[in-house]
C-alpha positions as CSV (number, residue, x, y, z in Angstrom):
1,M,-105.4,-124.9,-8.2
2,R,-106.5,-121.4,-9.0
3,R,-106.2,-118.7,-6.3
4,S,-108.6,-115.9,-5.9
5,P,-107.4,-112.3,-6.7
6,A,-107.7,-111.4,-3.0
7,T,-105.5,-114.3,-2.0
8,I,-102.9,-113.5,-4.6
9,A,-102.9,-109.8,-3.4
10,F,-102.4,-110.9,0.2
11,L,-99.5,-113.2,-0.7
12,L,-97.9,-110.5,-2.7
13,I,-98.1,-108.0,0.1
14,V,-96.6,-110.6,2.5
15,A,-93.8,-111.4,0.0
16,G,-93.1,-107.7,-0.5
17,L,-92.8,-107.0,3.2
18,L,-90.6,-110.1,3.7
19,C,-88.4,-109.1,0.8
20,A,-88.0,-105.6,2.1
21,G,-87.1,-106.9,5.5
22,L,-84.5,-109.3,4.1
23,V,-82.9,-106.5,2.0
24,A,-82.8,-104.3,5.1
25,L,-81.0,-107.0,7.0
26,G,-78.5,-107.4,4.1
27,V,-77.9,-103.6,4.0
28,W,-77.4,-103.6,7.8
29,Q,-74.8,-106.3,7.5
30,I,-73.0,-104.3,4.9
31,E,-73.0,-101.3,7.2
32,R,-71.7,-103.6,10.1
33,R,-68.9,-104.8,7.8
34,T,-67.8,-101.3,7.1
35,W,-67.8,-100.5,10.8
36,K,-65.9,-103.7,11.6
37,L,-63.2,-103.0,9.0
38,A,-62.7,-99.5,10.3
39,L,-62.5,-100.9,13.9
40,I,-59.8,-103.4,12.8
41,T,-57.8,-100.7,11.1
42,R,-58.0,-98.4,14.2
43,V,-57.0,-101.2,16.6
44,E,-54.0,-102.2,14.4
45,Q,-52.9,-98.6,14.4
46,R,-53.2,-98.3,18.2
47,I,-51.3,-101.6,18.9
48,H,-48.3,-100.5,16.9
49,A,-48.3,-96.8,17.9
50,P,-45.9,-95.5,20.5
51,A,-47.2,-95.8,24.1
52,S,-49.0,-92.8,25.5
53,P,-49.7,-92.1,29.2
54,A,-52.5,-94.2,30.6
55,P,-55.8,-92.2,31.0
56,G,-56.2,-90.6,34.4
57,P,-59.4,-90.0,36.5
58,D,-60.3,-86.9,34.4
59,R,-60.7,-89.2,31.3
60,W,-62.4,-92.2,33.0
61,A,-66.0,-91.2,32.3
62,H,-65.3,-90.9,28.6
63,I,-63.4,-94.1,28.0
64,T,-65.1,-96.5,25.5
65,D,-64.0,-99.6,23.6
66,D,-64.4,-97.8,20.3
67,S,-62.2,-94.9,21.3
68,D,-59.7,-96.5,23.6
69,G,-59.8,-100.3,23.4
70,Y,-56.3,-101.8,22.7
71,R,-54.6,-98.4,23.0
72,H,-50.9,-98.7,23.6
73,V,-50.3,-97.0,27.0
74,Q,-47.6,-96.7,29.7
75,V,-47.8,-96.1,33.4
76,R,-45.3,-96.1,36.3
77,G,-45.9,-97.0,39.9
78,R,-45.6,-99.5,42.7
79,Y,-47.3,-102.9,42.6
80,R,-49.3,-104.0,45.6
81,D,-47.8,-107.4,45.6
82,D,-49.9,-108.5,48.6
83,R,-53.1,-108.3,46.6
84,P,-52.9,-110.3,43.4
85,T,-55.9,-111.9,41.7
86,F,-55.6,-115.1,39.6
87,V,-58.0,-115.2,36.7
88,Q,-58.4,-118.6,34.9
89,A,-57.1,-118.4,31.4
90,V,-56.3,-120.7,28.4
91,T,-53.5,-119.4,26.2
92,E,-51.1,-120.7,23.5
93,R,-49.1,-121.9,26.5
94,G,-51.9,-124.0,27.8
95,P,-54.3,-123.5,30.8
96,G,-53.3,-121.4,33.8
97,F,-54.0,-117.9,35.2
98,W,-53.6,-114.3,34.4
99,V,-51.9,-112.4,37.3
100,M,-53.9,-109.3,38.0
101,T,-52.1,-107.0,40.3
102,P,-53.0,-103.4,41.4
103,L,-50.5,-100.7,40.6
104,V,-50.5,-97.5,42.6
105,T,-49.3,-95.0,40.0
106,D,-47.0,-92.1,40.6
107,R,-49.9,-89.9,39.4
108,G,-52.0,-91.0,42.4
109,F,-54.5,-93.4,41.0
110,T,-54.7,-97.2,41.0
111,V,-55.0,-99.4,37.9
112,L,-55.1,-103.2,37.6
113,I,-52.3,-104.7,35.6
114,N,-52.5,-108.0,33.9
115,R,-48.8,-108.9,34.5
116,G,-49.1,-112.0,32.3
117,F,-49.7,-115.7,32.3
118,V,-48.6,-118.3,34.8
119,P,-49.4,-122.1,34.8
120,T,-49.9,-122.2,38.6
121,R,-50.5,-119.7,41.4
122,N,-47.2,-120.6,43.0
123,A,-44.0,-118.6,43.0
124,V,-45.1,-115.4,41.3
125,P,-42.2,-112.9,41.8
126,P,-43.0,-109.5,43.2
127,G,-43.4,-106.6,40.8
128,G,-42.1,-103.9,43.1
129,T,-41.7,-100.5,41.4
130,A,-42.1,-100.7,37.7
131,T,-42.8,-98.9,34.4
132,V,-45.5,-100.9,32.6
133,T,-46.2,-100.7,28.9
134,G,-49.1,-102.5,27.5
135,L,-52.6,-102.5,25.9
136,L,-55.6,-100.8,27.5
137,R,-58.5,-103.2,27.9
138,L,-62.0,-102.5,29.1
139,T,-63.4,-104.4,32.1
140,E,-64.9,-107.8,31.6
141,P,-67.9,-107.9,33.9
142,K,-69.5,-110.9,35.6
143,G,-67.5,-113.8,34.1
144,A,-67.0,-116.0,31.1
145,F,-69.5,-118.1,29.1
146,L,-71.6,-120.1,31.6
147,R,-69.0,-119.4,34.3
148,Y,-69.5,-116.6,36.8
149,N,-67.0,-115.0,39.0
150,D,-67.3,-116.1,42.6
151,P,-65.4,-113.6,44.8
152,G,-66.4,-115.5,47.9
153,T,-64.4,-118.6,46.9
154,N,-61.8,-116.6,45.0
155,R,-62.7,-118.1,41.7
156,W,-62.3,-115.7,38.8
157,Y,-63.1,-116.4,35.1
158,S,-62.9,-112.8,33.7
159,R,-61.1,-109.7,34.5
160,D,-63.9,-107.8,36.1
161,V,-62.2,-104.6,37.4
162,S,-65.0,-103.5,39.7
163,A,-65.5,-106.9,41.3
164,I,-61.8,-107.5,41.8
165,S,-61.2,-104.0,43.3
166,T,-64.1,-104.6,45.7
167,A,-63.0,-108.1,46.7
168,R,-59.4,-106.8,47.3
169,G,-60.5,-103.6,49.1
170,L,-58.7,-101.4,46.6
171,G,-61.0,-98.4,46.6
172,P,-61.5,-96.4,43.4
173,V,-59.6,-97.9,40.5
174,A,-59.4,-97.1,36.8
175,P,-62.3,-98.6,34.8
176,Y,-59.9,-100.5,32.6
177,F,-56.9,-102.8,33.0
178,I,-53.6,-103.0,31.2
179,D,-52.3,-106.1,29.4
180,A,-48.6,-105.9,30.0
181,D,-46.3,-106.2,27.0
182,A,-43.9,-109.2,26.8
183,G,-40.9,-109.1,29.0
184,P,-37.7,-111.2,29.0
185,A,-38.5,-114.7,27.7
186,T,-37.4,-116.4,31.0
187,T,-39.4,-114.1,33.2
188,A,-42.8,-115.0,34.8
189,P,-45.5,-114.0,34.5
190,V,-45.4,-114.1,30.7
191,G,-46.8,-110.9,29.1
192,G,-47.6,-110.1,25.6
193,L,-50.2,-112.9,25.0
194,T,-53.1,-110.6,24.2
195,V,-55.1,-112.1,21.3
196,V,-56.4,-109.5,19.0
197,R,-59.0,-111.1,16.8
198,F,-62.3,-109.8,15.4
199,T,-64.8,-112.1,13.6
200,N,-65.9,-110.5,10.3
201,N,-68.5,-112.7,8.7
202,H,-70.8,-109.8,7.8
203,L,-70.3,-110.1,4.0
204,V,-71.4,-113.8,4.2
205,Y,-74.5,-112.8,6.2
206,A,-75.3,-110.0,3.8
207,L,-75.1,-112.2,0.8
208,T,-77.3,-114.8,2.6
209,W,-80.0,-112.2,3.3
210,F,-79.9,-110.8,-0.3
211,A,-80.2,-114.4,-1.7
212,L,-83.2,-115.1,0.5
213,A,-84.7,-111.8,-0.8
214,V,-84.2,-112.9,-4.4
215,M,-85.8,-116.2,-3.6
216,V,-88.9,-114.5,-2.1
217,A,-89.1,-112.2,-5.1
218,G,-89.0,-115.2,-7.4
219,A,-91.7,-116.9,-5.5
220,A,-93.8,-113.8,-5.7
221,A,-93.3,-113.6,-9.5
222,M,-94.5,-117.2,-9.8
223,L,-97.8,-116.0,-8.3
224,L,-98.3,-113.6,-11.2
225,R,-97.9,-116.2,-13.9
226,P,-101.2,-117.2,-15.4
227,A,-102.4,-120.7,-14.3
228,R,-102.2,-123.3,-17.0
229,R,-105.5,-124.7,-18.2
230,P,-105.8,-128.5,-18.6
231,A,-105.5,-129.6,-22.2
């Protein structure tokens, strides 16, 4: 069936816009891949760097995941062992809880410490006075996928610093928590179970968008071929 010149022109315009959009998506995924690789490199460097002092109140307003996430930090203080929070967790050791305990630092501020994993809420030994070394993590607001924190019933599915500090009456706390490093193998809670994993499928996505752009361009080229006349 022969198409009118106006119809062909309209289809070519649509194909051109669609092709440009697909190419733009592919370029965006390439840029995202570059950013992700740089992030992975930074995080690897932070994890294995010597521990630095945990950021105090003068730095809290400037803390971001890009600049501070997974930074290796150290802080000293006294645990408030009377106010732990148990956050549901699934780890390589199975299901259980993270033990989130406030630490009043010797610098005068309070920070939540993820002391580590326990299979049950029972028999968590007191932390007392301690020097904690671990990874700085940004707060995890509201809850997990399809599971929301419920302070009223003491059910916690994410490490929401603000909600936990409000529920426990802690007052101002650092806007981050610290995942404690591993301690002696026989000591509970078990620290050092932080999973550092970043999905990086951006190259696959980019190739998909570029392939679709080529297909659209091919379809547009077919429109420009002269129609065959019946023999």
